Structure formats: C-alpha cells, structure tokens
Backbone as CSV, one residue per row, in Angstrom:
resi,resn,N_x,N_y,N_z,CA_x,CA_y,CA_z,C_x,C_y,C_z
1,MET,9.728,-14.129,16.572,10.028,-12.762,16.142,8.990,-12.308,15.114
2,PRO,8.591,-11.040,15.176,7.667,-10.524,14.164,8.275,-10.639,12.773
3,ARG,7.423,-10.744,11.785,7.905,-10.818,10.416,7.093,-9.867,9.544
4,VAL,7.580,-9.652,8.322,6.902,-8.802,7.360,6.507,-9.649,6.157
5,GLU,5.224,-9.619,5.831,4.697,-10.327,4.664,4.370,-9.277,3.612
6,VAL,4.990,-9.385,2.435,4.832,-8.376,1.391,4.187,-9.005,0.162
7,TYR,3.177,-8.338,-0.370,2.419,-8.843,-1.517,2.305,-7.753,-2.575
8,ALA,2.289,-8.195,-3.826,2.075,-7.249,-4.920,0.623,-6.784,-4.938
9,SER,-0.314,-7.724,-4.804,-1.728,-7.383,-4.863,-2.517,-8.359,-4.005
10,VAL,-3.421,-7.841,-3.197,-4.303,-8.672,-2.376,-5.701,-8.066,-2.419
11,SER,-6.688,-8.847,-2.023,-8.030,-8.272,-1.894,-8.009,-7.204,-0.810
12,SER,-7.500,-7.571,0.364,-7.345,-6.668,1.491,-6.254,-7.216,2.389
13,THR,-5.419,-6.337,2.922,-4.389,-6.812,3.857,-5.029,-7.438,5.090
14,LEU,-6.227,-7.002,5.454,-6.913,-7.595,6.605,-7.326,-9.034,6.320
15,ASP,-7.679,-9.345,5.075,-7.991,-10.726,4.727,-6.774,-11.619,4.948
16,VAL,-5.612,-11.139,4.514,-4.373,-11.903,4.692,-4.052,-12.048,6.177
17,ALA,-4.192,-10.959,6.917,-3.885,-10.989,8.344,-4.760,-11.988,9.085
18,GLN,-6.036,-12.028,8.776,-6.931,-12.966,9.452,-6.526,-14.407,9.177
19,ALA,-6.017,-14.686,7.993,-5.571,-16.038,7.663,-4.270,-16.397,8.372
20,LEU,-3.518,-15.399,8.803,-2.203,-15.632,9.405,-2.214,-15.653,10.925
21,THR,-3.292,-15.204,11.555,-3.237,-14.982,13.001,-2.914,-16.228,13.809
22,ALA,-3.277,-17.404,13.324,-3.010,-18.626,14.086,-1.520,-18.914,14.196
23,SER,-0.724,-18.471,13.215,0.695,-18.815,13.196,1.627,-17.626,13.301
24,ALA,1.128,-16.425,13.055,2.008,-15.252,13.022,2.259,-14.716,14.425
25,PRO,3.496,-14.372,14.743,3.766,-13.749,16.044,3.242,-12.331,16.092
26,ALA,2.989,-11.841,17.302,2.554,-10.459,17.470,3.576,-9.518,16.846
27,GLY,3.086,-8.489,16.192,3.964,-7.549,15.521,4.165,-7.837,14.052
28,THR,3.598,-8.941,13.567,3.727,-9.272,12.147,2.998,-8.228,11.304
29,LEU,3.651,-7.795,10.243,3.137,-6.743,9.388,2.842,-7.298,8.003
30,VAL,1.641,-7.041,7.533,1.233,-7.428,6.180,1.181,-6.165,5.336
31,LEU,1.941,-6.155,4.232,1.995,-5.003,3.338,1.598,-5.424,1.934
32,ALA,0.908,-4.560,1.223,0.543,-4.826,-0.162,0.763,-3.574,-0.999
33,ASP,1.256,-3.772,-2.215,1.397,-2.651,-3.133,0.031,-2.167,-3.599
34,GLU,-0.929,-3.105,-3.661,-2.268,-2.785,-4.135,-3.295,-3.623,-3.397
35,GLN,-4.459,-3.048,-3.122,-5.617,-3.789,-2.628,-6.732,-3.673,-3.664
36,THR,-7.312,-4.801,-4.012,-8.405,-4.760,-4.986,-9.761,-4.618,-4.323
37,ALA,-9.821,-4.877,-3.024,-11.084,-4.734,-2.288,-10.804,-4.220,-0.885
38,GLY,-10.004,-3.163,-0.800,-9.737,-2.546,0.494,-11.036,-2.041,1.106
39,ARG,-11.115,-2.108,2.415,-12.378,-1.731,3.042,-12.170,-0.821,4.248
40,GLY,-13.227,-0.054,4.519,-13.248,0.811,5.674,-14.430,0.453,6.549
41,THR,-14.793,1.349,7.442,-15.926,1.090,8.326,-17.238,1.143,7.555
42,GLN,-18.270,0.519,8.152,-19.611,0.508,7.574,-19.618,-0.066,6.160
43,GLY,-18.664,-0.970,5.862,-18.634,-1.620,4.566,-18.178,-0.745,3.414
44,ARG,-17.633,0.426,3.697,-17.200,1.318,2.623,-15.938,0.777,1.942
45,LYS,-15.780,1.136,0.673,-14.593,0.738,-0.083,-13.499,1.773,0.111
46,TRP,-12.268,1.299,0.273,-11.121,2.194,0.396,-10.303,2.086,-0.884
47,THR,-10.157,3.194,-1.606,-9.389,3.195,-2.845,-7.917,3.016,-2.529
48,SER,-7.306,1.963,-3.066,-5.903,1.663,-2.742,-5.190,1.144,-3.984
49,ARG,-4.866,2.078,-4.854,-4.224,1.743,-6.110,-2.745,1.419,-5.904
50,ALA,-2.211,0.634,-6.826,-0.816,0.206,-6.733,0.121,1.416,-6.682
51,GLY,0.977,1.409,-5.673,2.011,2.424,-5.558,1.592,3.752,-4.983
52,ASP,0.298,3.916,-4.703,-0.190,5.227,-4.289,-0.211,5.453,-2.780
53,GLY,-0.029,4.402,-2.003,-0.131,4.585,-0.559,0.484,3.444,0.214
54,VAL,0.274,3.482,1.527,0.694,2.403,2.420,-0.566,1.659,2.836
55,TRP,-0.660,0.417,2.400,-1.821,-0.423,2.722,-1.291,-1.571,3.577
56,LEU,-1.665,-1.593,4.841,-1.064,-2.564,5.755,-2.080,-3.116,6.739
57,ALA,-1.696,-4.226,7.333,-2.385,-4.774,8.500,-1.327,-5.223,9.490
58,LEU,-1.502,-4.846,10.730,-0.588,-5.210,11.809,-1.293,-6.198,12.717
59,ILE,-0.667,-7.354,12.933,-1.244,-8.403,13.781,-0.678,-8.267,15.188
60,GLU,-1.574,-8.169,16.153,-1.160,-8.040,17.552,-2.028,-8.923,18.435
61,ARG,-1.476,-9.371,19.537,-2.306,-10.045,20.538,-3.288,-9.032,21.099
62,ALA,-4.509,-9.483,21.334,-5.537,-8.561,21.812,-5.124,-7.981,23.158
63,PRO,-5.181,-6.656,23.304,-4.881,-6.051,24.601,-6.000,-6.346,25.587
64,ASP,-5.879,-5.819,26.783,-6.957,-6.003,27.753,-8.228,-5.365,27.203
65,PRO,-9.412,-5.807,27.666,-10.669,-5.321,27.082,-10.804,-3.809,27.086
66,ALA,-10.312,-3.146,28.105,-10.415,-1.691,28.154,-9.627,-1.049,27.016
67,ALA,-8.444,-1.577,26.742,-7.638,-1.032,25.653,-8.277,-1.316,24.301
68,LEU,-8.930,-2.446,24.180,-9.609,-2.778,22.926,-10.726,-1.775,22.630
69,ASP,-11.353,-1.255,23.674,-12.405,-0.246,23.514,-11.915,0.980,22.751
70,VAL,-10.653,1.333,22.932,-10.136,2.599,22.394,-9.010,2.397,21.387
71,LEU,-8.838,1.173,20.919,-7.694,0.882,20.057,-7.739,1.675,18.756
72,SER,-8.886,1.800,18.142,-8.990,2.555,16.892,-8.610,4.015,17.100
73,ILE,-9.123,4.608,18.166,-8.806,6.007,18.470,-7.322,6.172,18.752
74,ARG,-6.775,5.274,19.544,-5.362,5.360,19.901,-4.484,5.237,18.648
75,CYS,-4.816,4.293,17.782,-4.033,4.122,16.557,-4.087,5.380,15.695
76,GLY,-5.268,5.967,15.562,-5.383,7.187,14.774,-4.584,8.331,15.351
77,LEU,-4.648,8.492,16.664,-3.923,9.572,17.326,-2.417,9.397,17.178
78,TYR,-1.922,8.202,17.494,-0.486,7.961,17.432,0.031,8.087,16.000
79,ALA,-0.762,7.626,15.039,-0.359,7.728,13.634,-0.304,9.183,13.189
80,ALA,-1.302,9.974,13.579,-1.311,11.390,13.203,-0.077,12.098,13.738
81,GLU,0.272,11.819,14.967,1.451,12.457,15.565,2.721,12.037,14.838
82,ALA,2.805,10.756,14.477,4.017,10.248,13.838,4.194,10.779,12.416
83,LEU,3.075,10.967,11.708,3.137,11.364,10.302,3.109,12.879,10.091
84,ASP,2.928,13.622,11.151,2.695,15.059,11.060,3.674,15.783,10.141
85,GLY,4.945,15.498,10.279,5.937,16.239,9.512,5.965,15.912,8.034
86,LEU,5.209,14.904,7.614,5.212,14.485,6.215,4.044,15.059,5.425
87,ALA,3.152,15.762,6.076,1.980,16.331,5.408,2.173,17.832,5.185
88,ALA,1.393,18.364,4.249,1.499,19.788,3.938,0.984,20.657,5.078
89,GLU,0.042,20.116,5.875,-0.495,20.811,7.043,-0.545,19.832,8.206
90,ARG,-0.861,20.358,9.363,-0.994,19.521,10.546,-2.095,18.478,10.355
91,ILE,-1.833,17.253,10.764,-2.801,16.167,10.610,-3.754,16.177,11.796
92,ARG,-5.045,16.077,11.497,-6.071,16.094,12.526,-6.798,14.749,12.545
93,VAL,-7.585,14.524,13.590,-8.254,13.240,13.771,-9.759,13.435,13.847
94,LYS,-10.481,12.431,13.380,-11.941,12.465,13.403,-12.436,11.133,13.952
95,TRP,-13.254,11.214,14.986,-13.810,10.015,15.613,-14.569,9.205,14.569
96,PRO,-14.445,7.858,14.576,-13.591,7.100,15.495,-12.257,6.679,14.903
97,ASN,-12.036,6.931,13.593,-10.891,6.242,12.991,-10.314,6.907,11.741
98,ASP,-10.467,8.212,11.582,-9.988,8.860,10.366,-8.939,9.917,10.665
99,LEU,-8.038,10.119,9.705,-7.047,11.182,9.760,-7.339,12.162,8.624
100,TYR,-7.242,13.446,8.925,-7.561,14.484,7.952,-6.421,15.478,7.823
101,VAL,-6.301,16.019,6.615,-5.490,17.210,6.378,-6.431,18.238,5.775
102,GLY,-6.637,19.342,6.466,-7.657,20.281,6.049,-9.019,19.607,6.087
103,ALA,-9.753,19.705,4.993,-11.084,19.118,4.921,-11.096,17.784,4.187
104,ARG,-9.923,17.206,3.956,-9.846,16.002,3.124,-9.212,14.846,3.899
105,LYS,-9.706,13.659,3.598,-9.283,12.470,4.338,-7.930,11.963,3.844
106,LEU,-7.048,11.737,4.800,-5.698,11.244,4.514,-5.573,9.742,4.754
107,ALA,-6.184,9.250,5.821,-5.977,7.854,6.218,-7.151,7.367,7.045
108,GLY,-7.242,6.057,7.169,-8.286,5.451,7.986,-7.797,4.198,8.667
109,VAL,-8.419,3.894,9.783,-8.082,2.722,10.585,-9.293,1.799,10.633
110,LEU,-9.048,0.497,10.542,-10.119,-0.483,10.722,-9.576,-1.638,11.560
111,ILE,-10.207,-1.896,12.693,-9.777,-2.951,13.608,-10.673,-4.176,13.442
112,GLU,-10.052,-5.335,13.278,-10.793,-6.592,13.259,-10.232,-7.498,14.353
113,THR,-11.126,-8.171,15.040,-10.750,-8.959,16.216,-11.066,-10.429,15.991
114,ARG,-10.140,-11.289,16.377,-10.385,-12.730,16.340,-10.720,-13.186,17.759
115,TRP,-11.872,-13.833,17.890,-12.368,-14.244,19.195,-12.199,-15.735,19.392
116,ARG,-11.904,-16.116,20.610,-11.926,-17.527,21.019,-12.904,-17.622,22.179
117,GLY,-14.053,-18.200,21.903,-15.107,-18.186,22.900,-15.544,-16.744,23.115
118,GLY,-15.547,-16.312,24.357,-15.942,-14.941,24.661,-14.776,-14.001,24.844
119,ALA,-13.560,-14.468,24.543,-12.377,-13.645,24.772,-11.719,-13.267,23.450
120,ALA,-11.247,-12.035,23.367,-10.505,-11.580,22.191,-9.089,-12.144,22.255
121,GLU,-8.684,-12.813,21.181,-7.369,-13.448,21.162,-6.351,-12.643,20.361
122,TRP,-6.737,-12.202,19.171,-5.862,-11.428,18.303,-6.623,-10.232,17.753
123,VAL,-5.885,-9.195,17.414,-6.474,-8.093,16.656,-5.625,-7.847,15.419
124,SER,-6.290,-7.461,14.354,-5.613,-7.027,13.140,-5.937,-5.555,12.943
125,ILE,-4.903,-4.741,12.872,-5.065,-3.299,12.706,-4.848,-2.973,11.237
126,GLY,-5.938,-2.684,10.536,-5.822,-2.284,9.143,-5.624,-0.787,9.051
127,PHE,-4.684,-0.375,8.216,-4.403,1.055,8.073,-4.187,1.359,6.601
128,GLY,-4.985,2.293,6.089,-4.824,2.755,4.718,-4.413,4.213,4.713
129,LEU,-3.270,4.494,4.093,-2.712,5.847,4.079,-2.448,6.278,2.642
130,ASN,-3.038,7.380,2.242,-2.731,7.949,0.927,-1.385,8.652,0.985
131,VAL,-0.442,8.175,0.206,0.821,8.903,0.058,0.687,9.870,-1.118
132,ARG,0.208,9.368,-2.241,-0.179,10.236,-3.355,-1.674,10.522,-3.254
133,THR,-2.075,11.690,-3.657,-3.486,12.063,-3.594,-4.280,11.290,-4.644
134,PRO,-5.299,10.530,-4.211,-6.116,9.787,-5.167,-7.081,10.710,-5.907
135,PRO,-7.690,10.208,-6.999,-8.594,11.049,-7.793,-9.975,11.180,-7.157
136,LEU,-9.998,11.693,-5.936,-11.235,11.898,-5.193,-11.199,13.288,-4.577
137,GLU,-12.272,14.038,-4.703,-12.293,15.393,-4.154,-12.196,15.413,-2.639
138,THR,-12.602,14.312,-2.015,-12.632,14.263,-0.550,-11.345,13.707,0.059
139,ALA,-10.374,13.363,-0.774,-9.164,12.698,-0.278,-7.930,13.542,-0.545
140,ILE,-6.867,13.232,0.192,-5.597,13.940,0.033,-4.460,12.979,0.367
141,GLY,-3.277,13.272,-0.153,-2.082,12.499,0.165,-1.119,13.304,1.019
142,LEU,0.052,12.726,1.224,1.100,13.430,1.958,1.775,14.450,1.038
143,ALA,2.753,15.149,1.559,3.473,16.142,0.772,4.150,15.478,-0.420
144,ASP,4.340,16.229,-1.483,4.820,15.666,-2.746,6.141,14.927,-2.621
145,ALA,7.036,15.408,-1.794,8.366,14.799,-1.697,8.395,13.540,-0.844
146,CYS,7.293,13.218,-0.197,7.265,12.084,0.726,7.172,10.766,-0.037
147,SER,7.894,9.749,0.432,7.836,8.415,-0.153,7.076,7.475,0.772
148,ARG,6.707,6.327,0.228,6.026,5.325,1.049,6.943,4.806,2.154
149,ILE,8.219,4.689,1.879,9.168,4.238,2.907,9.254,5.265,4.031
150,ASP,9.278,6.545,3.680,9.279,7.598,4.706,8.087,7.408,5.648
151,ALA,6.912,7.204,5.053,5.692,7.078,5.846,5.698,5.806,6.684
152,LEU,6.058,4.696,6.074,6.038,3.413,6.775,7.008,3.393,7.945
153,THR,8.167,4.019,7.770,9.180,4.058,8.834,8.638,4.733,10.089
154,ARG,7.782,5.717,9.911,7.182,6.404,11.059,5.922,5.701,11.548
155,LEU,5.145,5.178,10.602,3.826,4.656,10.931,3.866,3.346,11.711
156,ALA,4.668,2.389,11.259,4.655,1.060,11.884,4.994,1.111,13.378
157,PRO,6.058,1.806,13.798,6.329,1.873,15.248,5.215,2.563,16.028
158,ALA,4.583,3.570,15.430,3.500,4.276,16.122,2.320,3.351,16.365
159,LEU,1.973,2.544,15.373,0.864,1.606,15.544,1.189,0.540,16.576
160,ARG,2.441,0.107,16.618,2.835,-0.866,17.641,2.722,-0.276,19.041
161,ARG,3.122,0.972,19.202,2.999,1.612,20.510,1.539,1.700,20.923
162,ALA,0.696,2.051,19.990,-0.731,2.142,20.295,-1.295,0.785,20.678
163,ALA,-0.870,-0.253,19.975,-1.387,-1.601,20.224,-0.920,-2.161,21.561
164,CYS,0.226,-1.714,22.023,0.781,-2.225,23.277,0.304,-1.441,24.505
165,ALA,-0.373,-0.332,24.297,-0.872,0.454,25.427,-2.010,-0.286,26.117
166,THR,-2.203,-0.025,27.387,-3.242,-0.695,28.165,-4.232,0.326,28.711
167,GLY,-5.415,-0.180,29.059,-6.415,0.669,29.691,-7.091,1.613,28.725
168,HIS,-8.000,2.409,29.289,-8.669,3.435,28.514,-7.731,4.607,28.244
169,LEU,-8.209,5.593,27.513,-7.390,6.752,27.192,-7.001,7.507,28.463
170,THR,-5.741,7.884,28.534,-5.258,8.645,29.680,-5.618,10.125,29.509
171,GLU,-5.453,10.891,30.577,-5.685,12.328,30.484,-4.764,12.961,29.444
172,ASN,-3.534,12.480,29.375,-2.589,12.993,28.397,-3.060,12.690,26.975
173,GLU,-3.524,11.465,26.738,-4.009,11.096,25.408,-5.261,11.880,25.033
174,LEU,-6.155,12.089,26.000,-7.351,12.883,25.735,-6.989,14.326,25.366
175,ALA,-5.995,14.881,26.032,-5.563,16.245,25.719,-4.970,16.315,24.318
176,ARG,-4.202,15.301,23.956,-3.612,15.265,22.612,-4.688,15.094,21.545
177,TRP,-5.699,14.261,21.826,-6.822,14.113,20.897,-7.561,15.455,20.766
178,PHE,-7.867,16.072,21.887,-8.557,17.366,21.917,-7.847,18.369,21.009
179,ASP,-6.532,18.370,21.040,-5.733,19.327,20.294,-5.813,19.105,18.785
180,ARG,-6.190,17.886,18.362,-6.237,17.560,16.931,-7.654,17.268,16.432
181,ASP,-8.624,17.302,17.320,-9.981,16.854,16.985,-10.632,17.779,15.953
182,VAL,-10.894,17.247,14.761,-11.477,18.032,13.689,-12.956,18.313,13.927
183,ALA,-13.580,17.558,14.830,-15.031,17.640,15.015,-15.449,18.415,16.255
184,ARG,-14.591,18.575,17.217,-15.007,19.177,18.481,-15.574,20.579,18.269
185,GLY,-16.770,20.822,18.824,-17.429,22.110,18.702,-18.241,22.285,17.434
186,ARG,-18.234,21.285,16.565,-18.969,21.386,15.308,-20.337,20.728,15.432
187,SER,-21.287,21.222,14.655,-22.625,20.638,14.610,-22.611,19.409,13.716
188,ILE,-23.269,18.355,14.194,-23.329,17.117,13.422,-24.781,16.652,13.315
189,SER,-25.029,15.798,12.332,-26.368,15.231,12.147,-26.440,13.769,12.547
190,THR,-25.336,13.072,12.525,-25.280,11.684,12.997,-23.959,11.477,13.729
191,PRO,-23.926,10.580,14.715,-24.941,9.591,15.114,-26.135,10.170,15.870
192,SER,-26.064,11.444,16.273,-27.230,12.156,16.799,-27.019,13.631,16.524
193,ARG,-28.099,14.394,16.539,-27.990,15.826,16.263,-27.466,16.551,17.495
194,GLY,-26.551,17.461,17.255,-26.007,18.232,18.356,-24.621,18.742,18.021
195,THR,-23.873,19.075,19.059,-22.523,19.608,18.917,-21.537,18.641,19.565
196,VAL,-20.458,18.353,18.862,-19.466,17.418,19.393,-18.768,18.038,20.597
197,ASP,-18.789,17.286,21.692,-18.183,17.749,22.943,-16.824,17.102,23.190
198,GLY,-16.403,16.231,22.290,-15.145,15.522,22.467,-15.366,14.031,22.547
199,VAL,-14.403,13.336,23.140,-14.528,11.891,23.359,-14.308,11.587,24.835
200,ALA,-14.917,10.503,25.271,-14.725,10.039,26.639,-13.473,9.175,26.715
201,SER,-12.986,8.964,27.914,-11.792,8.127,28.081,-12.030,6.704,27.598
202,SER,-13.290,6.276,27.572,-13.651,4.939,27.090,-13.861,4.905,25.589
203,GLY,-13.638,6.029,24.905,-13.686,6.072,23.462,-15.009,6.503,22.859
204,GLU,-16.003,6.770,23.686,-17.311,7.153,23.155,-17.310,8.607,22.690
205,LEU,-18.042,8.858,21.615,-18.244,10.219,21.141,-19.261,10.910,22.034
206,LEU,-18.958,12.133,22.457,-19.849,12.906,23.310,-20.523,13.988,22.479
207,VAL,-21.854,13.967,22.447,-22.616,14.918,21.642,-23.580,15.681,22.550
208,ARG,-23.484,16.997,22.525,-24.341,17.846,23.354,-25.521,18.340,22.516
209,SER,-26.726,18.065,22.986,-27.928,18.485,22.274,-28.300,19.913,22.654
210,ASP,-29.316,20.458,22.008,-29.719,21.841,22.250,-30.176,22.075,23.688
211,ASP,-30.710,21.038,24.344,-31.172,21.204,25.722,-30.055,21.045,26.748
212,GLY,-28.834,20.842,26.268,-27.691,20.736,27.160,-27.337,19.332,27.592
213,SER,-28.176,18.360,27.295,-27.874,16.974,27.665,-26.803,16.414,26.740
214,VAL,-26.042,15.464,27.257,-24.946,14.861,26.499,-25.233,13.386,26.283
215,THR,-25.166,12.962,25.018,-25.321,11.543,24.697,-23.962,10.968,24.352
216,ARG,-23.820,9.690,24.607,-22.557,8.993,24.364,-22.786,7.932,23.298
217,HIS,-21.859,7.864,22.333,-22.013,6.946,21.211,-20.783,6.069,21.092
218,ARG,-21.000,4.778,21.180,-19.924,3.805,21.051,-19.626,3.501,19.588
219,THR,-20.671,3.445,18.751,-20.516,3.140,17.340,-21.298,4.156,16.507
220,GLY,-21.089,4.127,15.220,-21.826,5.004,14.320,-20.903,5.815,13.441
221,THR,-21.500,6.610,12.578,-20.770,7.473,11.655,-20.975,8.928,12.047
222,LEU,-19.894,9.664,12.140,-19.976,11.082,12.472,-20.141,11.861,11.161
223,THR,-21.290,12.514,11.023,-21.582,13.294,9.821,-21.792,14.753,10.207
224,PHE,-21.053,15.639,9.590,-21.176,17.061,9.893,-22.473,17.615,9.325
225,ALA,-23.091,18.534,10.067,-24.306,19.184,9.582,-24.012,20.082,8.401
226,GLU,-22.792,20.643,8.353,-22.332,21.436,7.230,-20.973,20.907,6.794
227,PRO,-20.626,21.070,5.516,-19.349,20.540,5.031,-18.176,21.061,5.853
228,LEU,-17.195,20.202,6.042,-15.984,20.579,6.751,-15.178,21.535,5.882
229,ALA,-14.785,22.654,6.448,-14.012,23.648,5.698,-12.536,23.507,6.015
230,CYS,-11.716,23.865,5.063,-10.276,23.846,5.289,-9.910,24.881,6.345
231,SER,-8.903,24.531,7.160,-8.469,25.482,8.185,-7.023,25.866,7.969
C-alpha cells in the first residue's frame, strides 16, 4: 500500500524519494514543511520556506516510454485543472513544467527517473506549489483563504492520475492544454526564435519561425521575447 513520509525539513523531497524508490510502493508521497535546497529545471533553486507551500515528491513506477515523454506536461495540466478553484484567477500552463497565475509563477514540476540498465524503473514527480506568495516579484501563491491541506487534497490525486495515464497526449489533453497555454501565439527567444505554435502530442514545443517553418523542441527553456503581461 502507498504510504506518506512527512518531514519537517529536507534538502529536497526528490532526494528523499530517490533514496526510497527501492522499497517504497508506487503512490508513496514524500512531504516536507521546508526544503533547504529545493530545485527546479536547469539547476535552478526553488524557494520553499517552512509553511509557505506544498513541497512534495510522488514515487510511481515508470509508465510506458511514450507516457514518460509527456509526464511533466501531463502533471502540470492535471494539477492546474485540480487547483483552479483555489487561485485568484484561472491557472495557466507553460511548457514544459510550470503553472502560472497571470504573469507570475505559481508552481513547477520536476521529473526524475531511476533507470535499471536501459529501462526506466521508477519515476519521482517533484512538485513545488506556492500556497503563500513568496517574496519574489515573479512568483505568486494561491488565494488568501486557501490552506496547504486544501491544496494537497486536490493535488495528490491529480498527480496520481497523470502518472497512471499511458501513451502520448490525447486529442482531449491537447485541447485542454491549448485552452490554458500561456505561451501559445507569443514571440519567444529561446529555445529558438519564433512564435509558439503549441505542443505536439509527444510533448515537444512547436515554434514557428518567420519563414513559416516549424521546429520541434524536446528540451530547453522557453523565454518570452517580451515580458509576460497579466491577463
């Protein structure tokens, strides 16, 4: 049976999850009141002060390779839908792994995979969610009346559903992403210059250049050519 591991302070919930994967059943949840070295993509630091948010890692058996391709996107989408009613505005998504409210970042996803030979055996889904707004101009929390328990009650089942899904993104999932995509139609400077055309079913970012050609990006950082404005 899945279990919940709760800590007052850890370096990162993903560090704990990686140490537990050999013995923890799928669905095991690692929670911490504080992370002293929380991390995001590209080695960035995630601010995770005690009591200010939900800092978790969910341990799951690795899905089929196609699902692993889109796991970060799926987790972000499902989480945004689940948390929507707890934010001051509608929650939007940004490829490949961020949640936004207006022009400010609410949450992020980081997937780490444990390999055995050439096969993925386990995945750890790291999720950092600001419940209270941190002292950063680029960040935001949930609505003032929301508690961490409110958020966790919605978030954990959503991440499990995302982790249990198979295959690439369905037409339905692509439509739901399209409806929340903060970047679609905007000019960006990285991972290549052009206009965001959406995402492919395999999870790649689609960027249309001035000559009309479309490039596909599996990895990288999406940087807007102009600052994101509140909507």
